[in-house]
C-alpha positions as a Markdown table, in Angstrom:
| # | Residue | x | y | z |
|---|---|---|---|---|
| 1 | Unk | 146.5 | -26.4 | 206.7 |
| 2 | Unk | 142.9 | -26.2 | 205.4 |
| 3 | Unk | 141.7 | -29.2 | 203.4 |
| 4 | Unk | 141.7 | -28.4 | 199.6 |
| 5 | Unk | 138.1 | -27.8 | 198.4 |
| 6 | Unk | 136.4 | -30.7 | 196.7 |
| 7 | Unk | 138.8 | -32.1 | 194.1 |
| 8 | Unk | 141.0 | -29.0 | 193.7 |
| 9 | Unk | 144.0 | -30.9 | 195.1 |
| 10 | Unk | 143.6 | -33.7 | 192.6 |
| 11 | Unk | 145.9 | -32.6 | 189.8 |
| 12 | Unk | 147.4 | -35.8 | 188.5 |
| 13 | Unk | 146.3 | -37.2 | 185.1 |
| 14 | Unk | 144.6 | -40.6 | 185.4 |
| 15 | Unk | 145.4 | -43.8 | 183.6 |
| 16 | Unk | 142.8 | -44.6 | 181.0 |
| 17 | Unk | 141.4 | -48.1 | 180.5 |
| 18 | Unk | 139.2 | -49.2 | 177.6 |
| 19 | Unk | 137.5 | -52.5 | 178.5 |
| 20 | Unk | 135.3 | -54.7 | 176.4 |
| 21 | Unk | 132.2 | -55.5 | 178.5 |
| 22 | Unk | 130.4 | -57.4 | 175.7 |
| 23 | Unk | 130.6 | -57.8 | 172.0 |
| 24 | Unk | 131.0 | -54.4 | 170.5 |
| 25 | Unk | 130.5 | -52.8 | 174.0 |
| 26 | Unk | 133.2 | -50.8 | 175.8 |
| 27 | Unk | 133.7 | -49.0 | 179.1 |
| 28 | Unk | 136.1 | -46.0 | 179.0 |
| 29 | Unk | 137.3 | -45.6 | 182.6 |
| 30 | Unk | 140.1 | -43.6 | 184.3 |
| 31 | Unk | 140.8 | -44.4 | 187.9 |
| 32 | Unk | 137.6 | -42.9 | 189.4 |
| 33 | Unk | 137.1 | -40.1 | 186.9 |
| 34 | Unk | 133.8 | -40.0 | 185.1 |
| 35 | Unk | 133.3 | -43.0 | 182.7 |
| 36 | Unk | 131.9 | -43.1 | 179.2 |
| 37 | Unk | 130.4 | -46.0 | 177.3 |
| 38 | Unk | 130.6 | -47.1 | 173.7 |
| 39 | Unk | 128.0 | -49.2 | 171.9 |
| 40 | Unk | 128.9 | -50.2 | 168.3 |
| 41 | Unk | 126.0 | -51.0 | 166.1 |
| 42 | Unk | 125.8 | -52.3 | 162.5 |
| 43 | Unk | 126.4 | -48.9 | 160.9 |
| 44 | Unk | 127.1 | -46.4 | 163.6 |
| 45 | Unk | 128.2 | -45.9 | 167.2 |
| 46 | Unk | 126.3 | -44.7 | 170.3 |
| 47 | Unk | 128.3 | -43.0 | 173.1 |
| 48 | Unk | 127.1 | -42.9 | 176.7 |
| 49 | Unk | 128.2 | -39.8 | 178.7 |
| 50 | Unk | 130.0 | -36.9 | 177.0 |
| 51 | Unk | 132.7 | -36.1 | 179.6 |
| 52 | Unk | 133.3 | -32.6 | 181.0 |
| 53 | Unk | 135.0 | -31.0 | 178.0 |
| 54 | Unk | 135.6 | -31.5 | 174.3 |
| 55 | Unk | 139.3 | -32.2 | 175.3 |
| 56 | Unk | 138.3 | -35.2 | 177.4 |
| 57 | Unk | 135.7 | -36.3 | 174.8 |
| 58 | Unk | 138.4 | -36.5 | 172.2 |
| 59 | Unk | 140.2 | -39.0 | 174.5 |
| 60 | Unk | 137.1 | -41.2 | 174.3 |
| 61 | Unk | 136.9 | -40.8 | 170.5 |
| 62 | Unk | 140.6 | -41.8 | 170.2 |
| 63 | Unk | 139.8 | -45.1 | 171.9 |
| 64 | Unk | 136.7 | -45.6 | 169.8 |
| 65 | Unk | 138.8 | -45.2 | 166.6 |
| 66 | Unk | 141.1 | -48.0 | 167.8 |
| 67 | Unk | 138.2 | -50.4 | 167.4 |
| 68 | Unk | 135.8 | -49.0 | 164.7 |
| 69 | Unk | 135.7 | -46.4 | 162.0 |
| 70 | Unk | 131.9 | -46.2 | 162.1 |
| 71 | Unk | 130.4 | -42.7 | 162.6 |
| 72 | Unk | 129.1 | -41.6 | 166.0 |
| 73 | Unk | 125.4 | -41.1 | 165.5 |
| 74 | Unk | 123.9 | -41.1 | 169.0 |
| 75 | Unk | 124.9 | -39.6 | 172.4 |
| 76 | Unk | 123.0 | -40.6 | 175.5 |
| 77 | Unk | 123.4 | -38.6 | 178.7 |
| 78 | Unk | 122.3 | -40.4 | 181.8 |
| 79 | Unk | 121.7 | -37.1 | 183.8 |
| 80 | Unk | 122.4 | -33.4 | 183.7 |
| 81 | Unk | 125.7 | -33.0 | 185.6 |
| 82 | Unk | 128.3 | -30.8 | 184.0 |
| 83 | Unk | 131.1 | -33.4 | 184.1 |
| 84 | Unk | 128.9 | -35.7 | 182.1 |
| 85 | Unk | 127.5 | -33.5 | 179.4 |
| 86 | Unk | 129.7 | -30.5 | 178.5 |
| 87 | Unk | 132.0 | -32.4 | 176.2 |
| 88 | Unk | 129.1 | -33.3 | 173.9 |
| 89 | Unk | 130.0 | -31.0 | 171.0 |
| 90 | Unk | 133.1 | -33.0 | 170.2 |
| 91 | Unk | 131.2 | -36.1 | 169.3 |
| 92 | Unk | 129.2 | -34.5 | 166.5 |
| 93 | Unk | 126.2 | -36.8 | 167.1 |
| 94 | Unk | 123.0 | -35.9 | 165.3 |
| 95 | Unk | 120.9 | -37.4 | 168.1 |
| 96 | Unk | 121.5 | -36.4 | 171.8 |
| 97 | Unk | 119.2 | -38.2 | 174.2 |
| 98 | Unk | 118.1 | -37.4 | 177.8 |
| 99 | Unk | 115.1 | -38.1 | 179.9 |
| 100 | Unk | 112.5 | -35.3 | 180.0 |
| 101 | Unk | 113.3 | -34.8 | 183.7 |
| 102 | Unk | 117.0 | -34.5 | 183.0 |
| 103 | Unk | 116.3 | -31.8 | 180.4 |
| 104 | Unk | 114.1 | -29.9 | 182.9 |
| 105 | Unk | 117.0 | -30.0 | 185.3 |
| 106 | Unk | 119.3 | -28.4 | 182.8 |
| 107 | Unk | 116.7 | -25.6 | 182.5 |
| 108 | Unk | 116.3 | -25.4 | 186.3 |
| 109 | Unk | 119.9 | -25.7 | 187.4 |
| 110 | Unk | 122.3 | -26.4 | 184.5 |
| 111 | Unk | 124.2 | -23.1 | 184.6 |
| 112 | Unk | 124.5 | -23.2 | 188.4 |
| 113 | Unk | 125.8 | -26.8 | 188.2 |
| 114 | Unk | 128.4 | -25.9 | 185.6 |
| 115 | Unk | 129.7 | -23.0 | 187.7 |
| 116 | Unk | 129.7 | -25.3 | 190.8 |
| 117 | Unk | 131.5 | -28.2 | 189.2 |
| 118 | Unk | 134.0 | -25.9 | 187.5 |
| 119 | Unk | 135.3 | -24.9 | 190.9 |
| 120 | Unk | 135.1 | -28.5 | 192.3 |
| 121 | Unk | 137.0 | -30.2 | 189.4 |
| 122 | Unk | 139.6 | -27.9 | 187.9 |
| 123 | Unk | 141.6 | -30.7 | 186.3 |
| 124 | Unk | 138.6 | -32.1 | 184.5 |
| 125 | Unk | 137.8 | -28.6 | 183.1 |
| 126 | Unk | 141.1 | -27.9 | 181.6 |
| 127 | Unk | 140.4 | -26.7 | 178.1 |
| 128 | Unk | 136.9 | -25.4 | 179.2 |
| 129 | Unk | 137.2 | -22.5 | 176.7 |
| 130 | Unk | 136.1 | -24.9 | 174.0 |
| 131 | Unk | 132.7 | -25.6 | 175.6 |
| 132 | Unk | 130.1 | -23.9 | 173.5 |
| 133 | Unk | 127.5 | -23.6 | 176.2 |
| 134 | Unk | 125.0 | -25.8 | 178.0 |
| 135 | Unk | 124.3 | -29.2 | 176.4 |
| 136 | Unk | 120.7 | -29.7 | 175.3 |
| 137 | Unk | 119.2 | -32.9 | 174.0 |
| 138 | Unk | 117.6 | -33.3 | 170.6 |
| 139 | Unk | 115.4 | -36.1 | 171.9 |
| 140 | Unk | 113.8 | -36.7 | 175.3 |
| 141 | Unk | 111.6 | -39.4 | 176.7 |
| 142 | Unk | 109.8 | -40.5 | 179.8 |
| 143 | Unk | 109.8 | -44.1 | 180.9 |
| 144 | Unk | 111.6 | -45.9 | 178.1 |
| 145 | Unk | 112.6 | -45.7 | 174.5 |
| 146 | Unk | 114.5 | -48.0 | 172.1 |
| 147 | Unk | 117.1 | -47.0 | 169.5 |
| 148 | Unk | 118.1 | -49.4 | 166.7 |
| 149 | Unk | 121.7 | -49.2 | 165.5 |
| 150 | Unk | 120.9 | -51.4 | 162.5 |
| 151 | Unk | 119.8 | -54.7 | 164.0 |
| 152 | Unk | 121.2 | -53.9 | 167.5 |
| 153 | Unk | 118.5 | -52.7 | 169.9 |
| 154 | Unk | 119.5 | -50.4 | 172.7 |
| 155 | Unk | 116.9 | -49.8 | 175.4 |
| 156 | Unk | 117.2 | -46.5 | 177.3 |
| 157 | Unk | 115.1 | -46.5 | 180.5 |
| 158 | Unk | 114.2 | -44.8 | 183.7 |
| 159 | Unk | 114.3 | -47.5 | 186.4 |
| 160 | Unk | 114.0 | -45.1 | 189.4 |
| 161 | Unk | 115.5 | -42.1 | 191.0 |
| 162 | Unk | 118.9 | -42.3 | 192.7 |
| 163 | Unk | 121.8 | -40.1 | 191.8 |
| 164 | Unk | 119.4 | -37.5 | 190.4 |
| 165 | Unk | 115.7 | -37.3 | 189.7 |
| 166 | Unk | 116.3 | -37.7 | 186.0 |
| 167 | Unk | 118.5 | -40.8 | 185.8 |
| 168 | Unk | 118.5 | -43.1 | 182.8 |
| 169 | Unk | 120.2 | -46.4 | 182.3 |
| 170 | Unk | 121.1 | -48.0 | 178.9 |
| 171 | Unk | 120.6 | -51.7 | 178.4 |
| 172 | Unk | 121.9 | -53.7 | 175.4 |
| 173 | Unk | 119.7 | -56.9 | 175.5 |
| 174 | Unk | 121.8 | -59.0 | 173.0 |
| 175 | Unk | 124.7 | -59.0 | 175.5 |
| 176 | Unk | 122.7 | -58.3 | 178.7 |
| 177 | Unk | 125.0 | -55.4 | 179.5 |
| 178 | Unk | 123.9 | -52.1 | 181.2 |
| 179 | Unk | 125.4 | -48.6 | 181.4 |
| 180 | Unk | 124.2 | -47.3 | 184.7 |
| 181 | Unk | 125.6 | -43.8 | 185.0 |
| 182 | Unk | 126.2 | -42.8 | 188.6 |
| 183 | Unk | 123.5 | -45.0 | 190.0 |
| 184 | Unk | 126.2 | -47.7 | 190.4 |
| 185 | Unk | 129.9 | -47.0 | 191.3 |
| 186 | Unk | 132.9 | -49.3 | 191.8 |
| 187 | Unk | 135.4 | -48.5 | 194.4 |
| 188 | Unk | 134.4 | -44.8 | 194.0 |
| 189 | Unk | 132.2 | -42.8 | 196.3 |
| 190 | Unk | 128.6 | -42.1 | 195.2 |
| 191 | Unk | 127.9 | -38.5 | 194.8 |
| 192 | Unk | 124.6 | -38.0 | 196.6 |
| 193 | Unk | 124.4 | -34.2 | 196.6 |
| 194 | Unk | 121.5 | -34.2 | 194.2 |
| 195 | Unk | 120.3 | -37.6 | 195.1 |
| 196 | Unk | 117.2 | -39.4 | 196.4 |
| 197 | Unk | 118.3 | -41.6 | 199.3 |
| 198 | Unk | 114.8 | -43.1 | 199.9 |
| 199 | Unk | 114.6 | -44.3 | 196.3 |
| 200 | Unk | 118.2 | -45.4 | 195.6 |
| 201 | Unk | 118.0 | -48.9 | 197.0 |
| 202 | Unk | 114.8 | -49.7 | 195.1 |
| 203 | Unk | 116.5 | -48.5 | 191.9 |
| 204 | Unk | 119.5 | -50.7 | 192.5 |
| 205 | Unk | 117.0 | -53.6 | 193.0 |
| 206 | Unk | 115.4 | -52.8 | 189.7 |
| 207 | Unk | 118.9 | -53.0 | 188.0 |
| 208 | Unk | 119.7 | -56.3 | 189.8 |
| 209 | Unk | 116.5 | -57.8 | 188.5 |
| 210 | Unk | 118.1 | -57.8 | 185.0 |
| 211 | Unk | 120.6 | -60.4 | 186.2 |
| 212 | Unk | 123.2 | -58.6 | 184.2 |
| 213 | Unk | 126.4 | -60.1 | 182.7 |
| 214 | Unk | 128.2 | -56.8 | 182.9 |
| 215 | Unk | 127.8 | -53.2 | 184.0 |
| 216 | Unk | 129.7 | -50.1 | 182.9 |
| 217 | Unk | 129.3 | -48.0 | 186.1 |
| 218 | Unk | 129.5 | -44.2 | 186.5 |
| 219 | Unk | 133.0 | -44.3 | 188.0 |
| 220 | Unk | 135.5 | -47.1 | 188.6 |
| 221 | Unk | 136.4 | -50.2 | 186.8 |
| 222 | Unk | 134.1 | -52.1 | 184.4 |
| 223 | Unk | 132.1 | -54.8 | 186.1 |
| 224 | Unk | 132.4 | -58.0 | 184.1 |
| 225 | Unk | 130.7 | -61.1 | 185.3 |
| 226 | Unk | 127.7 | -61.5 | 187.7 |
| 227 | Unk | 129.8 | -61.8 | 190.8 |
| 228 | Unk | 131.5 | -58.4 | 190.2 |
| 229 | Unk | 128.1 | -56.9 | 189.2 |
| 230 | Unk | 126.4 | -58.0 | 192.3 |
| 231 | Unk | 129.3 | -57.0 | 194.6 |
| 232 | Unk | 129.2 | -53.5 | 193.1 |
| 233 | Unk | 125.4 | -53.3 | 193.6 |
| 234 | Unk | 125.8 | -54.5 | 197.2 |
| 235 | Unk | 128.6 | -52.0 | 197.9 |
| 236 | Unk | 126.7 | -49.1 | 196.3 |
| 237 | Unk | 123.7 | -49.8 | 198.4 |
| 238 | Unk | 125.8 | -50.1 | 201.6 |
| 239 | Unk | 127.4 | -46.7 | 200.8 |
| 240 | Unk | 124.0 | -45.0 | 200.4 |
| 241 | Unk | 122.6 | -46.5 | 203.5 |
| 242 | Unk | 125.7 | -45.8 | 205.6 |
| 243 | Unk | 125.5 | -42.2 | 204.5 |
| 244 | Unk | 121.8 | -41.6 | 205.1 |
| 245 | Unk | 121.0 | -43.4 | 208.3 |
| 246 | Unk | 123.5 | -41.6 | 210.6 |
| 247 | Unk | 122.6 | -38.2 | 209.1 |
| 248 | Unk | 118.9 | -38.9 | 209.4 |
| 249 | Unk | 119.3 | -40.0 | 213.0 |
| 250 | Unk | 121.0 | -36.7 | 213.9 |
| 251 | Unk | 118.7 | -34.5 | 211.8 |
| 252 | Unk | 115.5 | -36.0 | 213.2 |
| 253 | Unk | 116.9 | -35.7 | 216.7 |
| 254 | Unk | 117.4 | -32.0 | 216.3 |
| 255 | Unk | 121.2 | -32.2 | 215.8 |
| 256 | Unk | 123.3 | -29.9 | 213.6 |
| 257 | Unk | 124.7 | -30.5 | 210.2 |
| 258 | Unk | 128.2 | -30.7 | 211.7 |
| 259 | Unk | 127.0 | -33.4 | 214.1 |
| 260 | Unk | 125.5 | -35.3 | 211.2 |
| 261 | Unk | 128.9 | -35.0 | 209.4 |
| 262 | Unk | 130.6 | -36.5 | 212.4 |
| 263 | Unk | 128.1 | -39.3 | 212.6 |
| 264 | Unk | 128.4 | -40.2 | 208.9 |
| 265 | Unk | 132.2 | -40.1 | 209.0 |
| 266 | Unk | 132.2 | -42.5 | 212.0 |
| 267 | Unk | 130.0 | -44.9 | 209.9 |
| 268 | Unk | 131.6 | -44.5 | 206.5 |
| 269 | Unk | 135.3 | -43.8 | 207.0 |
| 270 | Unk | 136.2 | -47.4 | 208.1 |
| 271 | Unk | 134.5 | -48.8 | 205.0 |
| 272 | Unk | 135.0 | -46.3 | 202.2 |
| 273 | Unk | 137.7 | -43.8 | 203.0 |
| 274 | Unk | 140.0 | -45.2 | 200.3 |
| 275 | Unk | 137.3 | -44.9 | 197.6 |
| 276 | Unk | 137.9 | -42.4 | 194.8 |
| 277 | Unk | 136.5 | -38.9 | 195.4 |
| 278 | Unk | 135.4 | -39.9 | 198.9 |
| 279 | Unk | 136.5 | -36.7 | 200.6 |
| 280 | Unk | 135.1 | -34.7 | 197.8 |
| 281 | Unk | 131.6 | -36.2 | 198.0 |
| 282 | Unk | 131.1 | -36.6 | 201.7 |
| 283 | Unk | 130.2 | -33.0 | 202.6 |
| 284 | Unk | 127.7 | -32.8 | 199.8 |
| 285 | Unk | 126.3 | -36.2 | 200.6 |
| 286 | Unk | 125.8 | -35.3 | 204.3 |
| 287 | Unk | 124.1 | -32.0 | 203.4 |
| 288 | Unk | 121.6 | -33.7 | 201.1 |
| 289 | Unk | 120.9 | -36.6 | 203.5 |
| 290 | Unk | 120.3 | -34.1 | 206.3 |
| 291 | Unk | 117.9 | -32.2 | 204.1 |
| 292 | Unk | 116.0 | -35.3 | 202.9 |
| 293 | Unk | 115.6 | -36.5 | 206.5 |
| 294 | Unk | 114.0 | -33.1 | 207.3 |
| 295 | Unk | 111.5 | -33.6 | 204.5 |
| 296 | Unk | 113.2 | -31.5 | 201.7 |
| 297 | Unk | 112.1 | -33.6 | 198.8 |
| 298 | Unk | 113.7 | -31.7 | 195.9 |
| 299 | Unk | 117.5 | -31.3 | 196.3 |
| 300 | Unk | 118.4 | -27.7 | 196.8 |
| 301 | Unk | 120.5 | -26.2 | 193.9 |
| 302 | Unk | 124.2 | -26.2 | 194.5 |
| 303 | Unk | 125.9 | -23.0 | 193.6 |
| 304 | Unk | 129.6 | -22.1 | 193.7 |
| 305 | Unk | 128.9 | -19.9 | 196.7 |
| 306 | Unk | 126.8 | -22.5 | 198.6 |
| 307 | Unk | 129.4 | -25.2 | 197.9 |
| 308 | Unk | 132.1 | -23.2 | 199.7 |
| 309 | Unk | 130.0 | -22.1 | 202.6 |
| 310 | Unk | 129.0 | -25.7 | 203.3 |
| 311 | Unk | 132.6 | -26.9 | 202.9 |
| 312 | Unk | 133.9 | -24.2 | 205.3 |
| 313 | Unk | 131.2 | -25.0 | 207.9 |
| 314 | Unk | 132.1 | -28.7 | 207.9 |
| 315 | Unk | 135.8 | -28.4 | 207.7 |
| 316 | Unk | 136.2 | -25.4 | 210.0 |
């Protein structure tokens, strides 16, 4: 029987966790599904990542209301992917923040990404009829910006390319906690289909330099304590290297994408096959690694059609 495309076979609801990662800081996690973050200020709340739909966003809001009745004033989106941004309307935040580069990627490939991810993650897009359209920021920046939630300062920064070219991280200095988006994962595969392999480790090193007390990663459990933080940074770096090096070796040697796929599986399966969304991510990761090794600097746009053609070629 043919392998179910992407996450189409993943139909079971996940158990939600809401973990305090610092004073007034929470990670909303769900067994490898996309995470969200919560930053409670003096008078209002900032949300990090909007989820795929308003239905899922309301699950985040429900958890927020268990700990505070302060209004949600800000929403920060670490990158442009549909499963991260299309639930934004439910939060009703007046200020929606992305990097300039992330916004440009919505312009360039936002609709194609929505169509692509809709087919990849049918469970996450239940209730998609409520999505009003593409999510656009009200505020953008390049480099860094700070938001003050009363006296609480929140620094939103670009610390390097990794998961996408427009990645942002959110640092709360008074607790030394960071929300990293999909630059860092925990016991979940990195999705590298729009990534920059050559830059990813340097970006992880820039995050490590903060000597963080906790991280809310893009997927997987909250990382509380420096030992857990550093272990996740190590594993994420290993995952990215273990994907790129075999694919690059094959590509530069004139081998086929299927041969690169076999080489990456041989390297990654023993270490990562039990990670969340591993089987989903691997074909997209290999395709991007193969392209980058051949000098394709800007990740090619994934469309619903390209997704399925690639999947069939590697699983045929």
